[in-house]
N, C-alpha and C positions, 0 to 999 in steps of 0.2 A: 553588389548592393542588393539587398532584399527588395522585393516588390512592395509597392504601397500597401497592398492587401496583407502581405506578411508582416509589415511593420505595424499595421493596424491591429492585427491579432496579438502581436507581442505586447503592445501597449495595453490592450484589454486584459490579457493574461496577467499582467502586473498590476492591474487595478487602476491604471491611469486613464484619464478621460481621453476619448477619441473625438475631437472636435473637427468640424469642417476645415478649420485653419490647419490643424495638424495633418489631416489627410492631404491637404494641398501641399504642405511642406514635404510630406513623404514623396509626392509626385515630383516635385522640383528636385529633391535629392536624387531620385531615381534617374531623372533626365541629366543631372549634372554629375553622375557617377564617373569617377576617373579624372575629374578636373580639380579636385581638392578645393571645394568652394569655401568661401568665408560666409559668415552669417549675413553680411551685407549683400553678397552676390545672390544668396538664396532669397533674401528679402526683396531685392530688386526684381527678380523674376516673379516672385509670389505676389507682389503688390499689383502687378499688371493683371493678374487673375482675380485677386481679392483685395481691392483697395483699402478696406477697413482693417486689415491685419496689422498687428503691431510688431515692431522689431523685437520687443521683449519676448513675444510668443515664439519667434524664430530662435532666439538665443536659448530659451528654456527648452524647446523641443530638441535642438541640437545637443545641448548639454545632457538632457535625459537620455538621448540615444547613445551618447558617449559613455555615460555612467552604466548603461546596460550592456556595453560592449558591442554595439551595433555600428558605431563609428569610432574612429580614433581622432582625438583632438590633437592637432599639431601646432606647436608654438615654436616657430623657427627663428624668432628674433628679428624678423625683417618685415614686420607689419602685423596685421590682425591674425588671430588664430584661424587655421584652416581645418577642415574636417575631411577625413579620408575614409572612404567606404571599403577600401581594399584592406582586409584584415590579415592577409597573408604576410609572413615575414618579408619585408622588403626595405629598400632605402629610397632616397629621393634625390633627384636632380633639381636644382633651383637656379633660375636665371636671376642674376643680381641686377640686371637692367629692367626687365619687364615684370619680374616676379612670377613668371610661369613656372609650373612644377610638373614633374613627371615621375612616375614610379620606375624604379630600376632594381633589378635583382643582381646583386653582387655576391660572390662567394667569399666568405670570410672564414671558411673552414680552417681550423688550426690556429686562428688568431687567439692569443691569450693575453690577459692583462698580467703584467709582471707581479709576482707575489708580493714584492716589497711595496708596490703601489696599492694593491687590493687587500693587503693584510687587515683583517678585522672589518672588512667591508663586504656586504652581501649585495651582489649585482642582481637587480630585478629585471632590467631591460637595457637595450642598447639602441641608440639612434645614430644613424650615419646619414649625413647630408652632404652631397657634392654640390658645391657652388661654382658658378662660372657664368658664361654668357651663351644664350641659345643662338642657333644659326641665324635667325632673323635679326636679332639685336647685334650680333657680330658683323653681319653684312651691312647693317645700317651705320654702325660705327666706322667700318672701313670706307663706306661711301662718304661720310662726313670728313674723314681724314683726306680723301681725294678731292674734296670740294664739291661733291655731288649731292649734297643735302638737298 
């Protein structure tokens, strides 16, 4: 994740307004780098520092950063969109119980889409999401099964 100062410069270079609210959002994103925040989680931390900020401002700033290629917007079909500051090619592990998410680097070298399936289709990107249960949720479920809840 780029620093708040770098993001400020990127916004200025593109002719976008750099408001105190946006600068504060850049700081929150920098602190939340690696945890795939939602707009709501960014807002929750932001409002503690800047109570008058609007959720609309958070969404607009996150979407602007995604449009600029500074964040990737992830819609995994299990809740609100998340934003990823890791722009390296990677995949994700998602806990189906608590929703936690982690980056994972899996090697798919040599994997090809069968020609009959991809005929006439131009692939622009690939997303791979591994779903399951994290260690903490798995242990909690095992405890419930044993009556230790």
